[in-house]
C-alpha positions, 0 to 999 in steps of 0.5 A, a space after each residue: 219844941 223838942 224835935 224827935 226824929 230818927 225814923 220813927 220820930 216827928 218833930 217839936 217846933 217853937 215859934 217866937 212871936 216878937 222881934 229881936 229888939 224887944 225884951 221879955 217885959 214887952 209882952 212877948 208871946 212865944 210859941 213853942 210846936 212840934 210837927 213833921 209835915 204839919 211844919 210849913 202849914 203851921 208856919 204858914 197859919 201862924 204868920 197869917 192868922 188875924 186871930 194869931 196876930 191878936 196874941 201879940 202886936 209884935 213881929 214874929 220870931 220862929 224857933 224849931 226844935 229837933 234831935 237832928 239838924 234842919 231838914 234841907 227841904 225845910 225852908 230857912 226863911 221861915 225858921 229864925 232859930 233851930 236848936 236841938 235836944 232829945 225830949 226822952 232825956 230830962 236833963 238835955 231837955 232842961 239844958 236846952 229849954 231853960 234860956 227860953 222857958 221865961 218867954 214862952 207862952 203857947 206849946 203845940 205838941 205834935 211830937 210822936 215816937 212809936 215803940 213795940 207796944 202801947 205800954 212802951 209807947 205810954 211811957 215814952 210819949 208821956 215822958 217827953 211831953 212831961 219833960 218839955 213841960 217840966 222845963 218850960 214851968 221850972 222857971 217863972 214862966 209865961 206858958 198859958 196853953 198847950 195844944 196836943 195833937 192825937 188822932 182816931 185812934 182815940 176812938 179805935 184803940 191801940 190798932 198797932 199794937 202786936 197783941 191788943 190790935 186783934 182783940 178790939 172792940 172800937 166805937 161806932 162811927 161817926 166818932 164824936 168827942 164826947 164819947 167814952 174812953 176805950 177800956 184799953 192802954 192808950 197814949 193819947 190818953 195819957 197825954 190828955 190826963 197829963 196837960 189836964 193835971 196842969 189846970 187851971 194854971 194852964 189851958 189846952 185843946 186837943 185835936 183829933 184828926 184823921 189821916 193827915 195829908 200835906 206837904 212833906 219831903 219826909 215823914 213816916 206817916 206821910 201817906 200821900 208821899 209813900 203811895 206815890 213813891 210805891 206807885 213809882 217803883 212799881 212802875 219802874 220795876 214792873 210790879 203790879 200796883 195792889 193795895 196793901 190794906 184790907 178788904 173793908 178799908 177798900 169798900 168803906 168810906 173813909 176821910 183824911 185831914 189836910 195839915 192846913 186845916 189842921 194848922 188853922 184848927 191849932 191856931 184858932 183853939 189857941 187863942 179862942 177863949 170858948 175853945 180852951 180846955 176842949 177836944 176837937 175832931 179835924 177832917 176835911 168834911 168829905 170822904 172818899 174810898 181808897 178803891 177810888 183813890 187807887 184808880 186815881 194814882 193808877 191813871 197818874 203814875 201811869 200803872 195798871 189798876 189792879 182791883 183788890 184780891 185778898 187771895 193777893 193781898 200785900 202786907 207791908 213790914 217794917 
């Protein structure tokens, strides 16, 4: 329900499953969500899924929440309302969410804010979710389920922390949902603990994706768009199209998650009793190497394929 998106922030979305003629007493189901490149997939899946329709036999009304105005690339036809608030600010969050809190039944949390280290990540991301949950439950609330989007960092630790990333001992793959937590701070753990603390008044599901790919005109974490832009720039200015990773990632198998598959899993878990209070990995089920992807990108964008060379490694910096 909230959208945060200066540079490093993603968005939170709310969907209302009702029609304007219906009152809350008619058993209206409402959805809140967060997203970025998953937005379109989420809207399509919620609108077409038979399971989602079982939540309420009423038309769906959608509301998206964001810190910034609705992006021009986001189709207005799939959003009935678009409001803004800052989830880090509890007063602003409460003011904006109270008018709809009595109708929201499902929260899909895919919001993210990235800070300098993992302790700061824990503080800000936990604060945002806590503020939204507190605001939604501060009135007579029909909220029943919270969907939390995390990822494989659950099994790898704070890989982007400037200090801890050099000290990590990760789980060996393949990753399983019942693996124990690693002994490092991780804001994913903090979000899980927060939603679990609301049981049994709320159910929850946690979704751990791999690298997410989907349609989006703007997203810090849209790997496909970033690489396509990089290839186009290399072609335009005549630069070598070098792989910005490591020898290990160049040679070894990796997997990805289609945003549409992830959206389907979110909706399924939200409306399936047997899926409540569980965590689920989510990948496409196949594997690839970045070496093979690099050859394909070079062909598509008509740039020369350059094999990985540790002596000429490319490091991307913010």
